[in-house]
C-alpha positions, 0 to 999 in steps of 0.5 A: 268604632275604632277598628284594628285590622291585621292584613290591612293592605292585602287583597281583601284587607284593602277592601275591608279598610275602605268599607269601615272608613266609608261607614264612618269608623276609624281604622288602625291597620297593621302592615309589614312595610313602609309601602303599606304604611303609605297605602293605609294613610292614603286611604285615610287610615292610621298605620302601625308597622309590625307583624302578627308575630309581635304579640305585645304590639297586637295586645296594645293595638287591640286594647285601644280598639273597639273591634279587631278584624284579623285577616293576616295569615303567614302563608308558609306551606312548608310549615303550615302547622307552624303558620296555624300556631302563629295564627292561634297565638295572635288570636289569643293575644288580641282576644285576651286584650279585648276581654281585659279592656271590657265593654262591648268589643268585637273580635272577628277572625278569618277562616275558610269553608275549605275546612268543612267536610267536602262533597256536601253543602256546608253551613255556618253551624258545621265544624271543621273536618278534623279528620283532614290534617289541613283542616284540623290545623287551620280550623283549630283557630275557630274555637280559640276565637269563639271561646272569648265569647265566654269572656264578654267579647263579641267573638265571631268567625268569617269563613271565606270561600276558595275564591274570594274574587275581584280585581286582584289576586282572588284566592284560588282563581289567580292560581288556576289562571296562572297554571292555565297560562303556563300550560297554555291549556285550561284544565279540569278534573275528569268530568269537571263536576267538582265544585267551589263556592265563591264570593266577591271581595266587596261583599266579604268586606261588607260582611266583616263590617256587619260582623263587627257592628252587630254579630252575636257572640259565638257566631260563624258566618260564610262570605259565600255569594254562590254556593256551587260553581263547577270547575268545568264551568270555571275552566271553560270561561278561563279558556274562552278569556285566554283563548286557549284550549279547555280539556279534561285531565284524568285523575292520574295526571292531576298532580302532574298538571296542577302540581301542589295545587292538586288539593284545590283543583280537586276540591269539592267545597260547597257551602251555604250562607243562608244563616249569615244572610238571616242573622246579619241582613247581608245580601251579596251584590257583587259579580259572580266568579264567571263574570269576574274572570276577565276582570281578574285576567286584566288585573294579572296582565296589568301586573306584568305590563 
């Protein structure tokens, strides 16, 4: 297949590009920089310079591809609703181009398990929690994508967990580690029993490939290797690896300590990938998030060395 990948030079995108190339597919990667162009070429992929705001560029690239993997997202939390609108416009542009081109073409977009109702085990058939403004804005991209199944596109969604980790930025983990380093303490809320699901970057990359190759139209998948890891266990390992104290933070002090990341530090987001494994034959084999803590720390140190 010829595969068009947005967000192709990011933490997850780099692994996805490698996964498709290793499997024998051809890759066209979207990148915003000359550095990104060079990175893609060094991996053996083609590169196209642009952004997801360039809808005509997206349409052209999608129309010339057998599959689209949409990973890019404008992380502008000052205008999160605007970022989500940009995401939906990009999905519509690429999905429309695939539908018009015809044939057995695939569209795989990215969402997150954080969009699901918290405090209960979410699965692939659960919808976004529309009572949560954050989830409602981001989760709206899912039906926009899946509706293209009605137009003959093999449309599917991959939901990433709060931390898709590995030797790199690792989602929520890098934020948690940065705060721990800045405050010289590894903290968790209350008794630390709120939980995150987690998954390794390489496992997620393989899932994107399997979705592009054989997903049924209208499918939703979870890139979840671990259903539930307590924040206390994560904070304890972070403290051990950074050699700093580990302590509980009362609810009234959470915002003071974690700042804007309060939403992540207090999240209770657990999810299953049972149906994903059954539907695609996907088996996660990567390190656990606890095992990956020293790997992520080593990466962070290398960036400031």
